[in-house]
mmCIF file of the N, C-alpha and C atoms, coordinates in Angstrom:
data_MODEL
# 
_entry.id   MODEL 
# 
loop_
_atom_site.group_PDB 
_atom_site.id 
_atom_site.type_symbol 
_atom_site.label_atom_id 
_atom_site.label_alt_id 
_atom_site.label_comp_id 
_atom_site.label_asym_id 
_atom_site.label_entity_id 
_atom_site.label_seq_id 
_atom_site.pdbx_PDB_ins_code 
_atom_site.Cartn_x 
_atom_site.Cartn_y 
_atom_site.Cartn_z 
_atom_site.occupancy 
_atom_site.B_iso_or_equiv 
_atom_site.pdbx_formal_charge 
_atom_site.auth_seq_id 
_atom_site.auth_comp_id 
_atom_site.auth_asym_id 
_atom_site.auth_atom_id 
_atom_site.pdbx_PDB_model_num 
ATOM 1   N N  . UNK A 1 1  ? 108.138 138.232 73.047 1.00 0.00 ? 1  UNK A N  1 
ATOM 2   C CA . UNK A 1 1  ? 108.373 137.400 74.209 1.00 0.00 ? 1  UNK A CA 1 
ATOM 3   C C  . UNK A 1 1  ? 109.748 136.762 74.076 1.00 0.00 ? 1  UNK A C  1 
ATOM 4   N N  . UNK A 1 2  ? 110.529 136.869 75.133 1.00 0.00 ? 2  UNK A N  1 
ATOM 5   C CA . UNK A 1 2  ? 111.864 136.289 75.141 1.00 0.00 ? 2  UNK A CA 1 
ATOM 6   C C  . UNK A 1 2  ? 111.819 134.889 75.735 1.00 0.00 ? 2  UNK A C  1 
ATOM 7   N N  . UNK A 1 3  ? 112.428 133.936 75.078 1.00 0.00 ? 3  UNK A N  1 
ATOM 8   C CA . UNK A 1 3  ? 112.516 132.568 75.586 1.00 0.00 ? 3  UNK A CA 1 
ATOM 9   C C  . UNK A 1 3  ? 113.848 132.424 76.307 1.00 0.00 ? 3  UNK A C  1 
ATOM 10  N N  . UNK A 1 4  ? 113.799 131.921 77.523 1.00 0.00 ? 4  UNK A N  1 
ATOM 11  C CA . UNK A 1 4  ? 115.018 131.778 78.297 1.00 0.00 ? 4  UNK A CA 1 
ATOM 12  C C  . UNK A 1 4  ? 114.917 130.600 79.241 1.00 0.00 ? 4  UNK A C  1 
ATOM 13  N N  . UNK A 1 5  ? 115.930 130.438 80.047 1.00 0.00 ? 5  UNK A N  1 
ATOM 14  C CA . UNK A 1 5  ? 115.968 129.367 81.033 1.00 0.00 ? 5  UNK A CA 1 
ATOM 15  C C  . UNK A 1 5  ? 115.985 129.986 82.419 1.00 0.00 ? 5  UNK A C  1 
ATOM 16  N N  . UNK A 1 6  ? 115.323 129.341 83.396 1.00 0.00 ? 6  UNK A N  1 
ATOM 17  C CA . UNK A 1 6  ? 115.358 129.883 84.752 1.00 0.00 ? 6  UNK A CA 1 
ATOM 18  C C  . UNK A 1 6  ? 116.772 129.795 85.325 1.00 0.00 ? 6  UNK A C  1 
ATOM 19  N N  . UNK A 1 7  ? 117.108 130.752 86.174 1.00 0.00 ? 7  UNK A N  1 
ATOM 20  C CA . UNK A 1 7  ? 118.425 130.759 86.806 1.00 0.00 ? 7  UNK A CA 1 
ATOM 21  C C  . UNK A 1 7  ? 118.561 129.560 87.724 1.00 0.00 ? 7  UNK A C  1 
ATOM 22  N N  . UNK A 1 8  ? 117.543 129.314 88.529 1.00 0.00 ? 8  UNK A N  1 
ATOM 23  C CA . UNK A 1 8  ? 117.539 128.134 89.398 1.00 0.00 ? 8  UNK A CA 1 
ATOM 24  C C  . UNK A 1 8  ? 116.105 127.856 89.816 1.00 0.00 ? 8  UNK A C  1 
ATOM 25  N N  . UNK A 1 9  ? 115.848 126.645 90.242 1.00 0.00 ? 9  UNK A N  1 
ATOM 26  C CA . UNK A 1 9  ? 114.533 126.300 90.737 1.00 0.00 ? 9  UNK A CA 1 
ATOM 27  C C  . UNK A 1 9  ? 114.493 126.547 92.226 1.00 0.00 ? 9  UNK A C  1 
ATOM 28  N N  . UNK A 1 10 ? 113.458 127.181 92.680 1.00 0.00 ? 10 UNK A N  1 
ATOM 29  C CA . UNK A 1 10 ? 113.288 127.469 94.091 1.00 0.00 ? 10 UNK A CA 1 
ATOM 30  C C  . UNK A 1 10 ? 111.881 127.139 94.533 1.00 0.00 ? 10 UNK A C  1 
ATOM 31  N N  . UNK A 1 11 ? 111.501 127.661 95.674 1.00 0.00 ? 11 UNK A N  1 
ATOM 32  C CA . UNK A 1 11 ? 110.192 127.377 96.237 1.00 0.00 ? 11 UNK A CA 1 
ATOM 33  C C  . UNK A 1 11 ? 109.064 127.872 95.331 1.00 0.00 ? 11 UNK A C  1 
ATOM 34  N N  . UNK A 1 12 ? 109.266 128.994 94.654 1.00 0.00 ? 12 UNK A N  1 
ATOM 35  C CA . UNK A 1 12 ? 108.200 129.573 93.843 1.00 0.00 ? 12 UNK A CA 1 
ATOM 36  C C  . UNK A 1 12 ? 108.159 129.064 92.412 1.00 0.00 ? 12 UNK A C  1 
ATOM 37  N N  . UNK A 1 13 ? 109.234 128.542 91.897 1.00 0.00 ? 13 UNK A N  1 
ATOM 38  C CA . UNK A 1 13 ? 109.238 128.101 90.507 1.00 0.00 ? 13 UNK A CA 1 
ATOM 39  C C  . UNK A 1 13 ? 109.667 126.642 90.368 1.00 0.00 ? 13 UNK A C  1 
ATOM 40  N N  . UNK A 1 14 ? 109.063 125.776 91.174 1.00 0.00 ? 14 UNK A N  1 
ATOM 41  C CA . UNK A 1 14 ? 109.363 124.347 91.083 1.00 0.00 ? 14 UNK A CA 1 
ATOM 42  C C  . UNK A 1 14 ? 108.922 123.826 89.715 1.00 0.00 ? 14 UNK A C  1 
ATOM 43  N N  . UNK A 1 15 ? 109.680 122.917 89.124 1.00 0.00 ? 15 UNK A N  1 
ATOM 44  C CA . UNK A 1 15 ? 109.266 122.376 87.818 1.00 0.00 ? 15 UNK A CA 1 
ATOM 45  C C  . UNK A 1 15 ? 107.981 121.553 87.948 1.00 0.00 ? 15 UNK A C  1 
ATOM 46  N N  . UNK A 1 16 ? 107.077 121.739 86.992 1.00 0.00 ? 16 UNK A N  1 
ATOM 47  C CA . UNK A 1 16 ? 105.819 121.000 86.938 1.00 0.00 ? 16 UNK A CA 1 
ATOM 48  C C  . UNK A 1 16 ? 105.605 120.567 85.492 1.00 0.00 ? 16 UNK A C  1 
ATOM 49  N N  . UNK A 1 17 ? 104.868 119.497 85.301 1.00 0.00 ? 17 UNK A N  1 
ATOM 50  C CA . UNK A 1 17 ? 104.608 119.043 83.937 1.00 0.00 ? 17 UNK A CA 1 
ATOM 51  C C  . UNK A 1 17 ? 103.284 118.297 83.877 1.00 0.00 ? 17 UNK A C  1 
ATOM 52  N N  . UNK A 1 18 ? 102.647 118.371 82.737 1.00 0.00 ? 18 UNK A N  1 
ATOM 53  C CA . UNK A 1 18 ? 101.492 117.552 82.418 1.00 0.00 ? 18 UNK A CA 1 
ATOM 54  C C  . UNK A 1 18 ? 101.898 116.748 81.190 1.00 0.00 ? 18 UNK A C  1 
ATOM 55  N N  . UNK A 1 19 ? 101.738 115.430 81.283 1.00 0.00 ? 19 UNK A N  1 
ATOM 56  C CA . UNK A 1 19 ? 102.108 114.562 80.172 1.00 0.00 ? 19 UNK A CA 1 
ATOM 57  C C  . UNK A 1 19 ? 100.834 113.945 79.617 1.00 0.00 ? 19 UNK A C  1 
ATOM 58  N N  . UNK A 1 20 ? 100.611 114.113 78.337 1.00 0.00 ? 20 UNK A N  1 
ATOM 59  C CA . UNK A 1 20 ? 99.406  113.617 77.683 1.00 0.00 ? 20 UNK A CA 1 
ATOM 60  C C  . UNK A 1 20 ? 99.814  112.730 76.520 1.00 0.00 ? 20 UNK A C  1 
ATOM 61  N N  . UNK A 1 21 ? 99.136  111.603 76.361 1.00 0.00 ? 21 UNK A N  1 
ATOM 62  C CA . UNK A 1 21 ? 99.425  110.729 75.238 1.00 0.00 ? 21 UNK A CA 1 
ATOM 63  C C  . UNK A 1 21 ? 98.515  109.518 75.240 1.00 0.00 ? 21 UNK A C  1 
ATOM 64  N N  . UNK A 1 22 ? 98.652  108.714 74.231 1.00 0.00 ? 22 UNK A N  1 
ATOM 65  C CA . UNK A 1 22 ? 97.810  107.524 74.068 1.00 0.00 ? 22 UNK A CA 1 
ATOM 66  C C  . UNK A 1 22 ? 98.095  106.491 75.153 1.00 0.00 ? 22 UNK A C  1 
ATOM 67  N N  . UNK A 1 23 ? 97.099  105.692 75.451 1.00 0.00 ? 23 UNK A N  1 
ATOM 68  C CA . UNK A 1 23 ? 97.235  104.610 76.416 1.00 0.00 ? 23 UNK A CA 1 
ATOM 69  C C  . UNK A 1 23 ? 98.372  103.678 75.997 1.00 0.00 ? 23 UNK A C  1 
ATOM 70  N N  . UNK A 1 24 ? 99.224  103.331 76.970 1.00 0.00 ? 24 UNK A N  1 
ATOM 71  C CA . UNK A 1 24 ? 100.309 102.399 76.699 1.00 0.00 ? 24 UNK A CA 1 
ATOM 72  C C  . UNK A 1 24 ? 101.535 103.015 76.035 1.00 0.00 ? 24 UNK A C  1 
ATOM 73  N N  . UNK A 1 25 ? 101.576 104.344 75.947 1.00 0.00 ? 25 UNK A N  1 
ATOM 74  C CA . UNK A 1 25 ? 102.708 104.984 75.266 1.00 0.00 ? 25 UNK A CA 1 
ATOM 75  C C  . UNK A 1 25 ? 103.917 105.201 76.169 1.00 0.00 ? 25 UNK A C  1 
ATOM 76  N N  . UNK A 1 26 ? 103.801 104.884 77.474 1.00 0.00 ? 26 UNK A N  1 
ATOM 77  C CA . UNK A 1 26 ? 104.944 104.973 78.377 1.00 0.00 ? 26 UNK A CA 1 
ATOM 78  C C  . UNK A 1 26 ? 104.980 106.210 79.246 1.00 0.00 ? 26 UNK A C  1 
ATOM 79  N N  . UNK A 1 27 ? 103.883 106.948 79.342 1.00 0.00 ? 27 UNK A N  1 
ATOM 80  C CA . UNK A 1 27 ? 103.848 108.172 80.144 1.00 0.00 ? 27 UNK A CA 1 
ATOM 81  C C  . UNK A 1 27 ? 104.158 107.882 81.609 1.00 0.00 ? 27 UNK A C  1 
ATOM 82  N N  . UNK A 1 28 ? 103.470 106.929 82.192 1.00 0.00 ? 28 UNK A N  1 
ATOM 83  C CA . UNK A 1 28 ? 103.658 106.606 83.613 1.00 0.00 ? 28 UNK A CA 1 
ATOM 84  C C  . UNK A 1 28 ? 105.028 106.000 83.868 1.00 0.00 ? 28 UNK A C  1 
ATOM 85  N N  . UNK A 1 29 ? 105.480 105.146 82.982 1.00 0.00 ? 29 UNK A N  1 
ATOM 86  C CA . UNK A 1 29 ? 106.801 104.533 83.134 1.00 0.00 ? 29 UNK A CA 1 
ATOM 87  C C  . UNK A 1 29 ? 107.883 105.604 83.090 1.00 0.00 ? 29 UNK A C  1 
ATOM 88  N N  . UNK A 1 30 ? 107.771 106.545 82.152 1.00 0.00 ? 30 UNK A N  1 
ATOM 89  C CA . UNK A 1 30 ? 108.737 107.626 82.077 1.00 0.00 ? 30 UNK A CA 1 
ATOM 90  C C  . UNK A 1 30 ? 108.695 108.473 83.351 1.00 0.00 ? 30 UNK A C  1 
ATOM 91  N N  . UNK A 1 31 ? 107.522 108.828 83.792 1.00 0.00 ? 31 UNK A N  1 
ATOM 92  C CA . UNK A 1 31 ? 107.388 109.640 84.989 1.00 0.00 ? 31 UNK A CA 1 
ATOM 93  C C  . UNK A 1 31 ? 107.883 108.956 86.241 1.00 0.00 ? 31 UNK A C  1 
ATOM 94  N N  . UNK A 1 32 ? 107.779 107.628 86.289 1.00 0.00 ? 32 UNK A N  1 
ATOM 95  C CA . UNK A 1 32 ? 108.227 106.897 87.474 1.00 0.00 ? 32 UNK A CA 1 
ATOM 96  C C  . UNK A 1 32 ? 109.744 106.939 87.634 1.00 0.00 ? 32 UNK A C  1 
ATOM 97  N N  . UNK A 1 33 ? 110.455 107.327 86.612 1.00 0.00 ? 33 UNK A N  1 
ATOM 98  C CA . UNK A 1 33 ? 111.912 107.436 86.675 1.00 0.00 ? 33 UNK A CA 1 
ATOM 99  C C  . UNK A 1 33 ? 112.365 108.762 87.285 1.00 0.00 ? 33 UNK A C  1 
ATOM 100 N N  . UNK A 1 34 ? 111.449 109.720 87.419 1.00 0.00 ? 34 UNK A N  1 
ATOM 101 C CA . UNK A 1 34 ? 111.787 111.026 87.976 1.00 0.00 ? 34 UNK A CA 1 
ATOM 102 C C  . UNK A 1 34 ? 111.848 110.953 89.496 1.00 0.00 ? 34 UNK A C  1 
ATOM 103 N N  . UNK A 1 35 ? 112.742 111.728 90.091 1.00 0.00 ? 35 UNK A N  1 
ATOM 104 C CA . UNK A 1 35 ? 112.798 111.769 91.551 1.00 0.00 ? 35 UNK A CA 1 
ATOM 105 C C  . UNK A 1 35 ? 111.756 112.759 92.074 1.00 0.00 ? 35 UNK A C  1 
ATOM 106 N N  . UNK A 1 36 ? 111.156 112.427 93.186 1.00 0.00 ? 36 UNK A N  1 
ATOM 107 C CA . UNK A 1 36 ? 110.173 113.276 93.859 1.00 0.00 ? 36 UNK A CA 1 
ATOM 108 C C  . UNK A 1 36 ? 108.969 113.607 92.983 1.00 0.00 ? 36 UNK A C  1 
ATOM 109 N N  . UNK A 1 37 ? 108.533 112.690 92.160 1.00 0.00 ? 37 UNK A N  1 
ATOM 110 C CA . UNK A 1 37 ? 107.357 112.916 91.324 1.00 0.00 ? 37 UNK A CA 1 
ATOM 111 C C  . UNK A 1 37 ? 106.100 112.526 92.091 1.00 0.00 ? 37 UNK A C  1 
ATOM 112 N N  . UNK A 1 38 ? 105.027 113.255 91.868 1.00 0.00 ? 38 UNK A N  1 
ATOM 113 C CA . UNK A 1 38 ? 103.720 112.923 92.424 1.00 0.00 ? 38 UNK A CA 1 
ATOM 114 C C  . UNK A 1 38 ? 102.767 112.752 91.256 1.00 0.00 ? 38 UNK A C  1 
ATOM 115 N N  . UNK A 1 39 ? 102.167 111.579 91.146 1.00 0.00 ? 39 UNK A N  1 
ATOM 116 C CA . UNK A 1 39 ? 101.215 111.318 90.076 1.00 0.00 ? 39 UNK A CA 1 
ATOM 117 C C  . UNK A 1 39 ? 99.814  111.631 90.563 1.00 0.00 ? 39 UNK A C  1 
ATOM 118 N N  . UNK A 1 40 ? 99.069  112.363 89.762 1.00 0.00 ? 40 UNK A N  1 
ATOM 119 C CA . UNK A 1 40 ? 97.659  112.592 90.020 1.00 0.00 ? 40 UNK A CA 1 
ATOM 120 C C  . UNK A 1 40 ? 96.922  111.724 89.020 1.00 0.00 ? 40 UNK A C  1 
ATOM 121 N N  . UNK A 1 41 ? 96.428  110.589 89.522 1.00 0.00 ? 41 UNK A N  1 
ATOM 122 C CA . UNK A 1 41 ? 95.817  109.567 88.666 1.00 0.00 ? 41 UNK A CA 1 
ATOM 123 C C  . UNK A 1 41 ? 94.336  109.869 88.475 1.00 0.00 ? 41 UNK A C  1 
ATOM 124 N N  . UNK A 1 42 ? 93.986  110.351 87.294 1.00 0.00 ? 42 UNK A N  1 
ATOM 125 C CA . UNK A 1 42 ? 92.595  110.702 87.016 1.00 0.00 ? 42 UNK A CA 1 
ATOM 126 C C  . UNK A 1 42 ? 91.852  109.614 86.245 1.00 0.00 ? 42 UNK A C  1 
ATOM 127 N N  . UNK A 1 43 ? 92.558  108.569 85.845 1.00 0.00 ? 43 UNK A N  1 
ATOM 128 C CA . UNK A 1 43 ? 91.888  107.532 85.058 1.00 0.00 ? 43 UNK A CA 1 
ATOM 129 C C  . UNK A 1 43 ? 92.111  106.120 85.583 1.00 0.00 ? 43 UNK A C  1 
ATOM 130 N N  . UNK A 1 44 ? 92.784  105.980 86.724 1.00 0.00 ? 44 UNK A N  1 
ATOM 131 C CA . UNK A 1 44 ? 92.989  104.657 87.305 1.00 0.00 ? 44 UNK A CA 1 
ATOM 132 C C  . UNK A 1 44 ? 93.965  103.795 86.535 1.00 0.00 ? 44 UNK A C  1 
ATOM 133 N N  . UNK A 1 45 ? 94.963  104.397 85.903 1.00 0.00 ? 45 UNK A N  1 
ATOM 134 C CA . UNK A 1 45 ? 95.880  103.629 85.079 1.00 0.00 ? 45 UNK A CA 1 
ATOM 135 C C  . UNK A 1 45 ? 97.287  103.491 85.625 1.00 0.00 ? 45 UNK A C  1 
ATOM 136 N N  . UNK A 1 46 ? 97.482  103.639 86.925 1.00 0.00 ? 46 UNK A N  1 
ATOM 137 C CA . UNK A 1 46 ? 98.830  103.645 87.492 1.00 0.00 ? 46 UNK A CA 1 
ATOM 138 C C  . UNK A 1 46 ? 99.161  102.337 88.209 1.00 0.00 ? 46 UNK A C  1 
ATOM 139 N N  . UNK A 1 47 ? 98.292  101.385 88.198 1.00 0.00 ? 47 UNK A N  1 
ATOM 140 C CA . UNK A 1 47 ? 98.536  100.154 88.963 1.00 0.00 ? 47 UNK A CA 1 
ATOM 141 C C  . UNK A 1 47 ? 99.817  99.463  88.506 1.00 0.00 ? 47 UNK A C  1 
ATOM 142 N N  . UNK A 1 48 ? 100.539 98.892  89.483 1.00 0.00 ? 48 UNK A N  1 
ATOM 143 C CA . UNK A 1 48 ? 101.741 98.138  89.180 1.00 0.00 ? 48 UNK A CA 1 
ATOM 144 C C  . UNK A 1 48 ? 103.011 98.956  89.112 1.00 0.00 ? 48 UNK A C  1 
ATOM 145 N N  . UNK A 1 49 ? 102.923 100.273 89.300 1.00 0.00 ? 49 UNK A N  1 
ATOM 146 C CA . UNK A 1 49 ? 104.113 101.121 89.264 1.00 0.00 ? 49 UNK A CA 1 
ATOM 147 C C  . UNK A 1 49 ? 104.337 101.668 90.668 1.00 0.00 ? 49 UNK A C  1 
ATOM 148 N N  . UNK A 1 50 ? 105.570 101.588 91.161 1.00 0.00 ? 50 UNK A N  1 
ATOM 149 C CA . UNK A 1 50 ? 105.911 102.026 92.510 1.00 0.00 ? 50 UNK A CA 1 
ATOM 150 C C  . UNK A 1 50 ? 106.188 103.528 92.518 1.00 0.00 ? 50 UNK A C  1 
ATOM 151 N N  . UNK A 1 51 ? 105.133 104.325 92.741 1.00 0.00 ? 51 UNK A N  1 
ATOM 152 C CA . UNK A 1 51 ? 105.243 105.779 92.725 1.00 0.00 ? 51 UNK A CA 1 
ATOM 153 C C  . UNK A 1 51 ? 104.335 106.375 93.782 1.00 0.00 ? 51 UNK A C  1 
ATOM 154 N N  . UNK A 1 52 ? 104.554 107.650 94.112 1.00 0.00 ? 52 UNK A N  1 
ATOM 155 C CA . UNK A 1 52 ? 103.624 108.387 94.958 1.00 0.00 ? 52 UNK A CA 1 
ATOM 156 C C  . UNK A 1 52 ? 102.469 108.833 94.086 1.00 0.00 ? 52 UNK A C  1 
ATOM 157 N N  . UNK A 1 53 ? 101.243 108.562 94.533 1.00 0.00 ? 53 UNK A N  1 
ATOM 158 C CA . UNK A 1 53 ? 100.086 108.771 93.682 1.00 0.00 ? 53 UNK A CA 1 
ATOM 159 C C  . UNK A 1 53 ? 98.891  109.244 94.498 1.00 0.00 ? 53 UNK A C  1 
ATOM 160 N N  . UNK A 1 54 ? 98.091  110.111 93.891 1.00 0.00 ? 54 UNK A N  1 
ATOM 161 C CA . UNK A 1 54 ? 96.819  110.531 94.451 1.00 0.00 ? 54 UNK A CA 1 
ATOM 162 C C  . UNK A 1 54 ? 95.758  110.173 93.418 1.00 0.00 ? 54 UNK A C  1 
ATOM 163 N N  . UNK A 1 55 ? 94.786  109.355 93.825 1.00 0.00 ? 55 UNK A N  1 
ATOM 164 C CA . UNK A 1 55 ? 93.698  108.980 92.913 1.00 0.00 ? 55 UNK A CA 1 
ATOM 165 C C  . UNK A 1 55 ? 92.603  110.039 92.980 1.00 0.00 ? 55 UNK A C  1 
ATOM 166 N N  . UNK A 1 56 ? 92.228  110.569 91.835 1.00 0.00 ? 56 UNK A N  1 
ATOM 167 C CA . UNK A 1 56 ? 91.202  111.604 91.734 1.00 0.00 ? 56 UNK A CA 1 
ATOM 168 C C  . UNK A 1 56 ? 90.021  111.008 90.967 1.00 0.00 ? 56 UNK A C  1 
ATOM 169 N N  . UNK A 1 57 ? 88.836  111.091 91.572 1.00 0.00 ? 57 UNK A N  1 
ATOM 170 C CA . UNK A 1 57 ? 87.660  110.502 90.931 1.00 0.00 ? 57 UNK A CA 1 
ATOM 171 C C  . UNK A 1 57 ? 86.637  111.540 90.463 1.00 0.00 ? 57 UNK A C  1 
ATOM 172 N N  . UNK A 1 58 ? 86.693  112.765 91.017 1.00 0.00 ? 58 UNK A N  1 
ATOM 173 C CA . UNK A 1 58 ? 85.724  113.789 90.638 1.00 0.00 ? 58 UNK A CA 1 
ATOM 174 C C  . UNK A 1 58 ? 86.445  115.102 90.332 1.00 0.00 ? 58 UNK A C  1 
ATOM 175 N N  . UNK A 1 59 ? 85.717  115.989 89.633 1.00 0.00 ? 59 UNK A N  1 
ATOM 176 C CA . UNK A 1 59 ? 86.279  117.289 89.316 1.00 0.00 ? 59 UNK A CA 1 
ATOM 177 C C  . UNK A 1 59 ? 86.573  118.078 90.595 1.00 0.00 ? 59 UNK A C  1 
ATOM 178 N N  . UNK A 1 60 ? 85.686  118.001 91.589 1.00 0.00 ? 60 UNK A N  1 
ATOM 179 C CA . UNK A 1 60 ? 85.914  118.744 92.826 1.00 0.00 ? 60 UNK A CA 1 
ATOM 180 C C  . UNK A 1 60 ? 87.154  118.230 93.557 1.00 0.00 ? 60 UNK A C  1 
ATOM 181 N N  . UNK A 1 61 ? 87.428  116.926 93.507 1.00 0.00 ? 61 UNK A N  1 
ATOM 182 C CA . UNK A 1 61 ? 88.662  116.383 94.092 1.00 0.00 ? 61 UNK A CA 1 
ATOM 183 C C  . UNK A 1 61 ? 89.881  116.925 93.348 1.00 0.00 ? 61 UNK A C  1 
ATOM 184 N N  . UNK A 1 62 ? 89.775  117.024 92.029 1.00 0.00 ? 62 UNK A N  1 
ATOM 185 C CA . UNK A 1 62 ? 90.883  117.546 91.227 1.00 0.00 ? 62 UNK A CA 1 
ATOM 186 C C  . UNK A 1 62 ? 91.172  119.003 91.595 1.00 0.00 ? 62 UNK A C  1 
ATOM 187 N N  . UNK A 1 63 ? 90.128  119.825 91.676 1.00 0.00 ? 63 UNK A N  1 
ATOM 188 C CA . UNK A 1 63 ? 90.297  121.235 92.018 1.00 0.00 ? 63 UNK A CA 1 
ATOM 189 C C  . UNK A 1 63 ? 90.892  121.372 93.418 1.00 0.00 ? 63 UNK A C  1 
ATOM 190 N N  . UNK A 1 64 ? 90.401  120.594 94.375 1.00 0.00 ? 64 UNK A N  1 
ATOM 191 C CA . UNK A 1 64 ? 90.934  120.642 95.745 1.00 0.00 ? 64 UNK A CA 1 
ATOM 192 C C  . UNK A 1 64 ? 92.412  120.265 95.769 1.00 0.00 ? 64 UNK A C  1 
ATOM 193 N N  . UNK A 1 65 ? 92.799  119.236 95.023 1.00 0.00 ? 65 UNK A N  1 
ATOM 194 C CA . UNK A 1 65 ? 94.203  118.828 94.984 1.00 0.00 ? 65 UNK A CA 1 
ATOM 195 C C  . UNK A 1 65 ? 95.049  119.907 94.328 1.00 0.00 ? 65 UNK A C  1 
ATOM 196 N N  . UNK A 1 66 ? 94.566  120.500 93.251 1.00 0.00 ? 66 UNK A N  1 
ATOM 197 C CA . UNK A 1 66 ? 95.303  121.553 92.564 1.00 0.00 ? 66 UNK A CA 1 
ATOM 198 C C  . UNK A 1 66 ? 95.542  122.737 93.502 1.00 0.00 ? 66 UNK A C  1 
ATOM 199 N N  . UNK A 1 67 ? 94.515  123.145 94.232 1.00 0.00 ? 67 UNK A N  1 
ATOM 200 C CA . UNK A 1 67 ? 94.664  124.266 95.167 1.00 0.00 ? 67 UNK A CA 1 
ATOM 201 C C  . UNK A 1 67 ? 95.642  123.937 96.271 1.00 0.00 ? 67 UNK A C  1 
ATOM 202 N N  . UNK A 1 68 ? 95.620  122.691 96.756 1.00 0.00 ? 68 UNK A N  1 
ATOM 203 C CA . UNK A 1 68 ? 96.564  122.272 97.789 1.00 0.00 ? 68 UNK A CA 1 
ATOM 204 C C  . UNK A 1 68 ? 97.998  122.308 97.271 1.00 0.00 ? 68 UNK A C  1 
ATOM 205 N N  . UNK A 1 69 ? 98.208  121.846 96.038 1.00 0.00 ? 69 UNK A N  1 
ATOM 206 C CA . UNK A 1 69 ? 99.560  121.841 95.462 1.00 0.00 ? 69 UNK A CA 1 
ATOM 207 C C  . UNK A 1 69 ? 100.068 123.257 95.210 1.00 0.00 ? 69 UNK A C  1 
ATOM 208 N N  . UNK A 1 70 ? 99.177  124.167 94.842 1.00 0.00 ? 70 UNK A N  1 
ATOM 209 C CA . UNK A 1 70 ? 99.585  125.550 94.607 1.00 0.00 ? 70 UNK A CA 1 
ATOM 210 C C  . UNK A 1 70 ? 100.085 126.204 95.892 1.00 0.00 ? 70 UNK A C  1 
ATOM 211 N N  . UNK A 1 71 ? 99.537  125.800 97.028 1.00 0.00 ? 71 UNK A N  1 
ATOM 212 C CA . UNK A 1 71 ? 99.944  126.373 98.315 1.00 0.00 ? 71 UNK A CA 1 
ATOM 213 C C  . UNK A 1 71 ? 101.299 125.859 98.772 1.00 0.00 ? 71 UNK A C  1 
ATOM 214 N N  . UNK A 1 72 ? 101.660 124.643 98.354 1.00 0.00 ? 72 UNK A N  1 
ATOM 215 C CA . UNK A 1 72 ? 102.922 124.064 98.833 1.00 0.00 ? 72 UNK A CA 1 
ATOM 216 C C  . UNK A 1 72 ? 104.119 124.491 98.022 1.00 0.00 ? 72 UNK A C  1 
# 
């Protein structure tokens, strides 16, 4: 497998990331500095940060949101 960098980001290869870490480690604060970020809040820990956010409470809501994001 060859490791490389994309030539450019377009409609089909938009950058995506999942950030995992301990509570209070700065994940949300770091993400809030990114432009055009959408937070999918699965644990209710985003309060007090000015970001675009979708609160997910069930697995079916998560799957529905994931499918919607894949289409866009």
